[in-house]
N, C-alpha and C positions, 0 to 999 in steps of 0.2 A: 291356857291361851295358845291357840295354834299360831305358829310362826310361818310366814310365807318366805319363800326364797328371795334373797336380795336381788333386785333387778340389775341387770348388767349395765355398766356405764359405757358411754360412747365418747371417744375422743373426737375433736373437731376435724372433719375432713373437708378441706376447702379446695374446690376446683377453681383455679384462678386464671383468668385470661385478660390480657389488656389488648383491646382492639383500637388502633388509631384509625381515624377516618381518612386514610390515604392508602387503602389496601390494594396493591397491585397483585398480591397473592396472600393466602393465609398459610402460614407455616407453623405447624404444630411441633414445637420443639420442647423437650424436657429441659428446663433450666433450673438453677438453684434460686433460693430466695433472694440472694443479693442481686442477681440479674433482674429479677422482677422489680425489686425496690429501685434499682438504678433506672429502669425504664419508666417507672412512675415518676420518679424525681425529675427526669428529663422533660416529661410532658408538663408537669406542674411548673417547672422553671421557665419553659418556653412560653407558656400562657397561664399565668397564675390566676386568671379569673374566668377563662372560658373552658368549657367541658370538652375534653378529648380532641382539642383542636390547637393549631398554631395561632399566632397572633393575626388578627385581621389587618389587612393592609389598606392604604388609602385609595381614593378613587383613581389616581393616576396609574396604579398598577391593577392587576387582576384582583378583584375583591376575593379574599380567600376564605374558604372553609364554611362549614355549617357553624356559625358562630353567634348563637343567640345572645351572648353577653356583650358582643361588640358588633351588632348587626349594622351592616353598611346601609347608608341612606341612598345608595345608588340603586340601579335596577336589580331587584332580587334575582331575576332570571340570569343575570350575568355572574352572580356569586358562584364561586367554584372552589374546589380544593386543588391546590397545586403542590408539587413536591418541593420540599425545603431540606437543605442540608441538615443532617443530624437527626431527622425524624425516623423513628423506628417503623419499618414497614413489615412487621410480622407479628404474630400472636405468640404470647408466652404462656405456656401451660405449666401449672405447678400443682402436683397431685399429692395428697396425703401429707400435708404440712399443717402442723398446729400453729395458728397465727396468734395464739395466746389472747383470745378475747376475754373480756371480763367475766363472762359466764361460760364455763367450759362445755356445758351441754347444749349451748346454742348451735344449731346446725345451719350451715349455709345452704341455699337452695341447691339441690342436687344437679349434677351434670348429666345430661341425657344425650347419648350418642346412639342412634339407631343404626342398623346395618346399612341403610341407604343414606345415612348422614342427615336425617330429616330435622333433627332438633339439636342445637348446640347451645348450652346455657352455661354462663360462667359468672362468677362474682369476683371482682378484683378489689381486694381490701387495701385501702390507701394508708390506713393507720393501724399499726399492730395492736394498739390498745385503744378501745373506743373512748373518746373524751367524755368527761362528765358534763352535766348540765352547766352551761355558761362558758365552757371552754371552746376555743376555736377549733373546729374539726378539720380545718384545712381548706384549700381552694375548691376542691371538688366534693365537699361533704365527706361522708365517712367512706364510701366506696362507690364503685361504678358497677352496675349490674347490666351485663350485656347478654342479649339473646340473638342468636342467628337461627332463623326459622325458615326451613325450605317450604315450597308449596305443599308438600305432603306432611309437614310437621304437625303433630298434635300439640296444641298449646291451650287446651281446655282445662277444666277443673281437674286437680290432681291430688294424690295422697299428700304431697308436700305442702299443699295449702293448709290442710288441717294440722299438720305438724307445726307449721309456722305459727298457727293460732295458739296451740298449746305452749310453744316456746315463749311467746310473748307474755301470755298470762303468768307463766311460772316466773319469768325474769322480773316482771313488774312486782309481783308479790314478794319475791325474795329480796329485791332491792329495798322494798318498804319495810321488810321484817328483819332481815339479818343485818348484823353490824357491818359497816363498810369494809372493815379490815378482815372480815370473815373470808376464809379460803375454802376450797372445795372439800377438804378433809374435815372441816369443822362441822359440828352436829347440825347447826341450823341449815347450812347450805346443802349438806348431804341429804337431809330429809326432802328438801325441794327437788333436788336432783333425782332422787328415787321416784318421787311422784311423777316427774316429767318422763323418766325412762319407762315407767309403767304405761303411761298414756301413749307414748311413742310406739311401744310394742303392740298395744291394743289396736291403734289405728292401722299400723302396717299389716297386722294379722287379720283384722276383721273388716276394715273399710278401705282396702287398697283398690285404687282405680287404675286398671291396666288397659292400655290401648296397644294392640299389636301393630307390627310394621305393616301387615297386610291391610288392616283397617286404615292406618294413616295413608298408605300409598293409594288406596282407592278413595281417599278423601271422605271416608265415613265419619270423620270427626265432626262434619256438619250435621250428620244424621245420627250422632251418638245416641244409642237407645236410651230413651228417657227413663224407662222402668229400671234399667240397669243402674243408671246414675242415681235415681231417687233412692233406691235401696241402700246404696253405699253412703249417700249423703245423710240419710236419716240415722244410720248407725254411727257415722263419724260425729254428727251433731250430738247424739246422746252421749258418746264418749267424752266429748268436750264439756258437756254439761256436768257429767260426773267429775271431770277434772276441776271444774269451778267449785263444786261442792267440797272436793278434797282439799283444794287450796284454801277454801273458807275455814275448814277445820284446822289446817296447818297454821293459819294466821292466828286462830284462837289459842291453840295449844302452844305454839312456839313463842308468840309475841303478845299473848293476852289481848288480842284485838278482835273483838266480836263484831264483824263487819256484815252489813247486808249487801245484796248484790249491787245496788247502785253505788255504794261506797267502794266496792271492789272495781267497778267500772271506772270510777273517778281516779283511783290509783293507777289503773292501766293507762288511762288517757294522759295522766301527768307523766308517767314513765315514757310513753311513746313520744310525747312532745319534747322531752329532754334529749331524745336521741337524734343524731345528725341524719338527715335524709340522704338517700343515695341519688346519684345521677343514673337515669334509666335510658338505655339504648336498645331498641328492637330493630333488627334488620330483617326484611322479608321481601318476597317476590310474589308475583302473580303466578298461577299455575301455567304450565306449558301451553295449554289449550288457548290461553289469551294471546299468545304470540307477542308478548311485550318483553323485550330484552332489557329490563330495568330492575334495579335493586333499590328498595326504598328504605329510608332511615327515619324512624320515629324516635325523637329524642326529647326527654323531659329532664330539666335541670332545676334543682331547688332554687327558688327565687332569692333566698338568703340563707345564711347558715343556721339561723334559729327558727326556721319555719316550723310551725306547730300543726298538730293534727286538727282537723275541723271539729273534732269532738270536744276539744278544749278551747272554748270561746269565751273565756272570762278574763282576758288580759289583752294588753296591746300587742299588735303584730298580726300580719296577714296569715291566715290559716290555709294549709294545703296550697301554698304559693309556689308554682312552678312555671318555668318558661318552656313552652312547647314549640319545637321546631320540626320541620319536615323537609327532607332532601331526597335526591334521586341520583343514581349512578348506573352506568351499564352493569348488568349483572355478572360480567366476567371480572369485575373488580378493577377494570382499566378505566382511565379517563377521570375527569373531574367529577366531584359531587356538587350538584347545584342545590343551593338553598332556595326552596320554593315558598316557605312561610315560616314566620316566627311570631309568637304572641304569648301573652301572659294569661294564665288561668288561676283563679283563687276563689276563696269563699267571699261572701258579701263583706263589705268594709266594717260594719259595726259588729263587735263581739257579742253574739246574741245571748250568751249566758248571763250577762250583766243586766240586772233588772232596772237599775237606776238610769233614767233616760239621759241625764246630763253627762254622766261618766261614759255611757255607751257612745253617745254622739261625739264626745271629745276624742275617744279612742278611734272612732271611725275617721275623724279628721286627721289624726296622727298616722293612721294606716294609709290614707290617701297620700299624705306627704311622703311616706315610706316609698310608695310607688314612684313618685316624682324623683326622689333621690336615686332610685334604681335607674330610671330612664336617663337622668343627667349623667350618671357615672358611665352608663353604656355609651352615650354620645362622646364623652370625654375620652374613653378608652379607644374609640374609633378615630377621633379627630385630634386627640391630645389638646383639646381646648374646651371651654364651656360652651354650651348651646345658648342661643338667645331665646329660642322658642322650643317648647316641648309639645308637639301634637300628639294627642292621645284620643283614640276612639274606643269608647267603652260600651260593651253590649251586656246588659243585665238580663239574666234568664229567670228571674223570680216570678212567682205567681201571686200577685196581690189580690187574692180573692176575698171579698168581704166576709162571706159566710164561712169560708175555710178558716179565716183568722178568728172569727167568733168562736168556732169550735176549739181552736187552739187556746184561746184566752180562757175558756171554761176549764180546760185541763190544767192550765197554769194556776188557776185559783185553787185547785185541789192540792197542788204541790208548790209550795213557796220556793223550792230550790230548782224548779223547772226552768229551762232557758226561755228567753223571750223570743219565740220563734215566729212572730208575726212577720209575714213576708211583705206586707204593706209597709210596716215600719222599716224593715231592712232595705226595701227599695228607696223609700224617702230619705233615710239617713245616709245611704250610700250616695244618693244623688246630691244631698246637702254637702257631704264631705268633698265630693269632686267640684261642686260649684264654689266651694270656699276658695279654691285656687284658680278657677277658670278665668283667664284674661287678667289675673292679678300678678304682680311682680313677687316672686318667691325666691328666697335665699336657700340655696342647696350647696352641698359639698360635692366637688368634682373628684375625679379619680386621683388627682395630685394633692388632695387635702386642702384645696383652696375653696373659699366661699365665693360663689358667683350668683348673679341674679338672672333668673329666667322667667319667661312668661308662658305658662301652660295654655294650650288651646285645646279645650276638651269638648268632645261630642259624646253625649250620653243618650242611650235609648234602652228601653226595657221591653223585650218581646218574650213572653213565656215559651217554654220548650217542652212542656209535659202534657199528659193526657187531661189532667184536671182542668186546664184552661181551654184546651183545644178540642176535646172530644166529650161533649156534654151528654152523649148517649150513655157513657160509662159512669157518669156521675150520679150521685144521689140527688134527690130533689133539693135538699138544702144547699148542696154545692152548686148545682145548676142555677140556683137563684142568686148566687153571689156574683155581683158584677165587679169588673176590674177597671173602673173609670179612672182610678188614680194614675194609670199609665199615660192617659191622653195628654195632660199638660207637659209631662216630661218628653214624650215622643214628638209633640208638636215642635218644640225647640230643637230636639235632636234631628228630626228629618230635615228641618230647614238648614241646620249646620251641615248636614251630610250633602244636601243638594248644592249648597253654596260652595262647599269645598270641592265637589266634583266639577262644577262649572269653572271655578278658578284654576283648578289643576289642568283642565283641558286647554284653557287659554294659555297658561304658562307652558304647557307641553308643546303647543303649536309654535310658540316663540322659540323654544329650544330646537325643535325640528327644523324650523325655518333657518336658524343660524347654521345648522349643520348641512343643510341641503340647498344652499344658494346656487350651487352649480349643478344641482341634480336635475337632469332632463327626463328621467324615467316617468312614465305615466302611471296613474293620473296625477296631475299637478296638485300642489298643496292647496291652491285656491279652491279646488273642488271639495276638499275636506272641510275647509273653513265655511264655505257657503252652505253646505249640507248641515253642518253643525249649528250654524246660525238659524237655519230654518227650524231645526228641532227645538232649540232654545226658545224661539219665538212662539211655537205651538205650546210649549210648557208654561210660557209667561205672558199669556194674553192679558192677564190682570196685573201686570208688573207695576203699573202706576199705583194701584190700590195697595199692593204689597209694599212698595217703597214708602208710602205714607204710614203704613203700620210700623215699618222699621224705624221711622223717625220717632214715633211714639214710644217705641221700646227704648231707644237711646235716651229719651227724656226720663223715663221711669228708672233707668239704671243709674242715674246720677245719685251719688251718695251711697250706693250699694257696695262699692268697693271698700269704703271706709268701714262699713258694718262687718264685712267679711274679714277684713284685716283685724278688727277687734276680736271677732270670734276665733280666728286662728291663734291670736296671742293668748286668749283664755285657754284654748285647748292645749297649747304647747308649754304651759307652765310645768315646772318639775313635779309638783304634787297638785292633784286636782282638789280644789276647795269644795267640800260638800256641805258647807254651812247653808242654812236656809236663806240667808240674805244674798249670798253669792248665786245660789240657784235661781232666786227670784230675778236677779239682774240678768243672768244668762237667758232665762225664760223670756224676759221682756225683749232682749236683743234678738233672739231667735224668732220671736213672734213678729217683730218688725221686719226681719229679713223675709219671713214666710209671706207676709202680706205683700211686700214688694214683688217677690217672686211670683206670687199668685196673679198679680195684675199683669206682670210681664208675660207670663205663660198664657194668660187668657188672650193676649194680643197675638202671641205665636199661634194659638189655636185658630184665630181668624186668618192668619197667613196660610196655615195648612188648608183651611177650607177653600181659600182662593186657588191654591195650587191643585187641590183635588178637583175643583170645578174644571179647571183647564185640562187636567189629565183625563177625567171621565168624558169630557167633550171630544177630545182629540186623541185619545189613547191609541186607537188603531193606526191613525196616521203617524203618530210619534213612533210607534213600534216599527212600522214599515220603513220609515226614514232611518231609524237606528240600524235596522238590518242592512239597508243599503250602504250606510256608512261603514259598518263592519265589513261588508264585502269589499268596499274601497280599500280598507286597511289590508285585507288579505291579499288583494291584487298588488298593492304596494310592497308588501313583505315579500311576496313571491319574486317580484321584479328585482328587488334589492338583493335577495339571496342569490339570484342568478348572476347578478353583476359582481357580487362579492366573490363568487366561485369562478368567475371568468378570468382567464390569464391575461386577457386584453384590457382588463379594468384599469383605468387611469387614476382611480380614486384610492385614497388610503383605506386599507381594509379595516383599520380601527374605527374610522368615521362611519363606514358602512355598517359595521357591527353595532355601533351606538344608534344609528338611524333605525336599524331593524328592531333593536330593543325598545326604542321609543314607540314605534308603531305597534309592536306586539303588546306592549303594556297598555297603550291607549285602546286597542281592540278589546283586550281582556276586561278593562275597567268598564268600557261601554256595554259589553255583554252582561257583566255582573250587575251593573246599575240598571240596565233595561229591565231585567227580570225582577230586581229588587223593588223598583218603583211600581211595576204592575202589581206585584204581590201586595205591596203596602197600600196603595191608593184604592185598590179594589177590595180591600179587607180580606184578601185571600190568605194572609198569614194566620188568620184565626181558624182556618180549616185544619183539621188534624193531618191530612195528607200533605199539606204545604208548610207544616209547622217549623221546619228548619231552614227553609229556603232563604228568608230574609236575613236571619242571623248570620248564616254562612256567607252570603254575598256581601253583606255589610262589612264583615271582618276582612274578607279577602280583598275587596275593593279598596278599603281604607289602607290596608297594608301595602297594596301596590301603589297607592298615592303617597307613600312615604310616611304614613302615620304609624306610631306604635299602637298596638291594639291589645285589648284585654277583654276577657269574658268570664262571667262568674255567676254562680247561683248560691244557695244557702251553704253547701258543703264543698263545692267544686269537685263533685264526684260524678253523679249519673248524668244530669243535664249538661254539665260542662264537658264531661267525657264524650257525650254523644255529639255535641257540636264540634269538638276537637276531631272526632272521627269523620264527621260530615265534610270537614275541610280537607282531610286527607283523601276521602273518596273523590271529591271534586278535582283535586290536584292530580290524582292518578288518572282520572278520566281525561284530563287535559293532556297528560303525557301520552295517552293513547291516541287522542283525536285532534290535538292542537287547539282545542277550544274547551270552555267550561260547559258542563251539562245544562240543558234548558229544562225547566220543570214542566214545560208545555209539550215537549216531544216524548211520545211514548217510548221510542227506541232508546232515548237517553235514560228514562226512568228504568227500563229493563236492564240497561247496562249497569246503572248504579246498583240495582238490586243484586247483580252478580258480584260487584266489587265490595258492597257493604259488609257481608259476613267475613270476608278476608281481612278487611281493615279492622273490623271489630275484634277479631281473634288475635291479630298480630300487632296492633298499634300499642304504644306505651300507656294508653289511657287505663287499661285494666291493671297494669303494673303500678301506676300511681295510686289507684284505689287500694291496692294491696299494701303499699307503703303506709297509706293513711289508716287503714284498718287491716292489718295482717290476717290472712285467712279468708278475706272477703275480696278475692280477685275477680271482680265482675261488676258490670253495670246493671243497675236495677231498671231495665227498660224491656220487660218481657213482651210487650205488645208492639214493638217497633215493626212496621210492616215489611221493611227490607230484610229484617232478620227472620221473620216468620217464614219467609219463602225458603230459607235455608234449613228449616227443621226446628229443633228444639233448643238451639244454643242460647236464644234469648231467655227462655225460661230457666235454663240451667244457670246462666249468668246471674239472673235475678236472685236465685236461691243463694248463690255464693256471695253476692253483694250484701245480702241481709244477715249472713252468718255471724258477723261481728257482734251484733246486738242479740241474736238468738241464743248464744251460749249462756246468757245471763237469765234466761227465762225458760219456763216450760219443763224444767227438770225437777223431780221430786227429791227432797232431801232424804238421805239414807236414814233408816231407823237407827236409833241409838245403839241397840244391841249389835247391829251389823257393823257399825263403826268401831265399836270396842273390840270386835273380833279380829279386825285387820291390824296387822303389824307392819310398820313402815320400814324398820331398819333391816 
């Protein structure tokens, strides 16, 4: 038997950098490990719940920092980072240090420094030893992964992505196979290490993806040659498939576990869900040609310490649960960092791998309560008291296509272990879970460990965000025939809540402006705003009497519903779910009663929507013209107030002038977002492929600016959710450039977004979040996105990377027995 040379082992080389979001400069200093640990301890002590930030302050002071865990309910545009004593304002670099991870051949993502400083990537490890499943990983999860990407930086598919994939596969199988006390020198661990080293060498030698500084500097990474990438990708995928085969053999020979590929995938998912998720921070800028002197911060923080991968959906807990924030700073590193947006993204509420409907629905309700607990604690951390209300605006991105669900059901019948992937059921069960708590009194724990009673105010809509729903030309006949009427009742209630909240917010905002501007003589007067706004509302509500009558009927139908939901919540929150037939029958009867009541109520909401739609279609152009006029009034007012604020002769308090400017800017932005959103919705333009992201983006941004917490989710919280996340960042960058949000009707705005979209796509944290959820699959599966198509082949490359996680388990041929026997491991 021929013996092959023993593969060389690698020690862990960690490039570690801690970047605090107060950088007046970046100072690369070689420090010892104790200094790094002290720096991390300082940050976590200052703010034990917020990522990379100091504690948020109250409204009387300047709201501080990008702080998604403690987000201020004041104007987001006023939020900023200010200097505090004791905050470290430098980066610490630690090279060639073994941090003693539990698997010594795990490699941190490599550090890239090009000659022009185009890419800087660091991983800051907060815990020297990774905690085991169930242990508390600490306030910031396991580590903070920081990327600084210059306009010329290549951040596309890389050799390291494939190495990460191999590492995860090996670590998962080793953890399942080798005894916990096993050390690297032990036979079991050594065999897995040698397999991993061999795959590492093969990837680096045969499938290395290199991008030169010249290519990066000329921004050829947008036009990275597809044939060059495809060849490397196919080789790397084949190597990874061989790696799976070798691991399969190792499991059989080392641990007497004869596993098929699906069982191996299950082991990997379980291992991945047990690992703490990192905080992800990407810093990037626009290219110099854009003449925008801004640096952008895309930040994703794990929603909770035990967040699980979306591939493991058979238990309680939200999957792929992260808080996404976006901020901006001048690109010289000076001045404050403004928080522009913060919202939650996660998978659908029901754990889809559970086939039993009662259990699945109960876990969905528990997961919804988990979200409410999170919101309550955030409020408490900000105000040091319990909230009385919790406003939550929820955008579901599922595709409840009847024919598509029928195809999925047929596949499930062939495999009893297949997840229940019906998007109709996921939408309805998510909606049911949120409705369980809407306008109900709910007991939650605050940040001080006290129990307090809050009333959630929840707005829910479902607008699909993928080709299957919005581009019927690309669908097969059976998919095109599948209708999605299930969304209509949900959206009828949701759009009414959205409109009502907008109208109430505008009236309350006018009251706040009036109280601040009693002595304000600048033109135009506040009365002009009020009168124009009243005329707009009148055009929108010609049928208000009919609508009010319908609302009375809804109130009558809702009587007794609160008691039913309270009972359902009690059933769902018992320590152990009763699966007896008698209990299931009782729950089924309760849910049937709730569904019948909800159906009657939603049918009335549909009539309300019809009345609103009649008004809008009749007076849409007039409404839009008056809205544009009102927006122009706001702009005049803002200009006048800014001039007064900057005038040395101004007799007014600068603080009050700043608040007035903030009120008017926010009202202008909300008006613009809502104006486009209503036109898209009532003209059914959101069903068009080219407008498929406008309503979702505007809904989330407008509700955020109105002071509501926002969430958005699809089946896995990866591709659809990632694209909406990026669309939000695109719109906010556009606003930083032009002082307004983009309009979907203006061609020049669409062209501008087309130039911003690929930059955001490559540099935002969305792709990194997908890589955490499925290591090696750092990409969004959106190959046909029109904004990305204009930038070359990066959408197609990303699509292939996004699918890599699943592809390593299929398509590879098992080695012949005689070939396997010929190979020596040790």
